[in-house]
N, C-alpha and C positions, 0 to 999 in steps of 0.2 A: 879568129875570129872577123877581124876583116870583110880579109876573104867569100866566109861563108856569109856575111850580112852582103854581100855585094853577089853573090850570088842570089842570096834568095829577092835584092830589088832589080835582077836581070830578068826571072826567074817570073814575077809579077807583072810585068812590067810585058810577060809575051816573051820578051828576047831568050830563046832555049838556048841557043847555039852561046850566048853569053854567061849566061850559068850556068853553061860545064862548064865549062873554062876556067870560071874562076873559083867551085868544086869542085873541079879535078884538081888545081893549086892546093884549096885548101888538104883535101882528103895525103894526099902528096908530104902533106904534117901534119898527118897524122885528126884531121876532124873526120871523128864518128862520125855529125851528124851531115859531113858531105856526105860521107859512104852514101849513109841514106837515104840522099834529096838522087845523088848517082843514080843506088838502083831498085828508087822508084819512075827515071829516066830513063833507064834498059827495062823498063819493063813495058811502059806507054807508048814508047816512043816518039817520045817527045823531045826532039829536041837531035836522037844518037835511032840509025837504026833500032827495032825490036831487040834483047840479045839476051837471052835465060841467061848462058854460063857470066854472062858478066853483072846481071843481075839480084845471082844468086854472092859471086864472090863482093861486090859491096856491102850485103846486106850476112854475108854472117862476120866481116869485120865491121861495119858498125855491128855486132851484135858479141859476138868478142870486147872490143869495146865499155861492154854495159850500154847501149842503144836500145830502146825497148822494140828493133827491130829484128828478137830474136824470136818476139812473138809470129813473124808477117814469115820467118826463118821458118820454123814449125812448121809451119799451112802450104806453105813448099813443100818441105820433107812428108807433110803427108798422103799431100795429095800425090802423091810417087812413088806412092805405096811404103814409105818407112818408115813404120809408125813407131818402133824404138826412140830412132832419132828425133821425130815429131818430141816427145812428151818430158825426152831430157829435154831436149829447147823452153815446151813447157813452166820442167821443173823449175830452172831455172828461171827463170822471166820472173816463174810466179814468185818466183826464194828474191828474187826482185822488187816488190809489190807490185808487180802489172795481172789487172782487177779481169781481161780475157784470158790468160793462160791460166789463174789461179782459176778460175772455174772451168778450163777443157779438162786441169790435174783433177779436181770433181772429178768431172762425166770421166775423164779416167781412171778413178777409183773403180769410182761406178759401174764398169764394166772388167773392171776387173783387169785393169792393162798395166796400173800403178796402183804397189801396196805400200803401207808408211814408211815399210824399209826403202826407198826410193826417194820419198819427199823428208 
């Protein structure tokens, strides 16, 4: 927790290199919030070069750990025409209480992409 917090402080100060260092250490110890923050850094190119592969890796680890990042992962899958995978992520996130994901599942149901059995 302390490493994640120090990373947040560095990020808020604009010290992206410091934030990356702390979040990398925290992620290595299994902190899912730090994995999510690293995915954001790789997506935005803050303190690191943009890297879609690393962004998705950290999103996946965060999502598997129960972080609401699963919605972001679903959006990535949808944008890459992997609709079945996207819907599965939204279903899991909706079951965990994510309102945006629930909305996406409802839309999928209305369009015939999701059945009651899926949910």
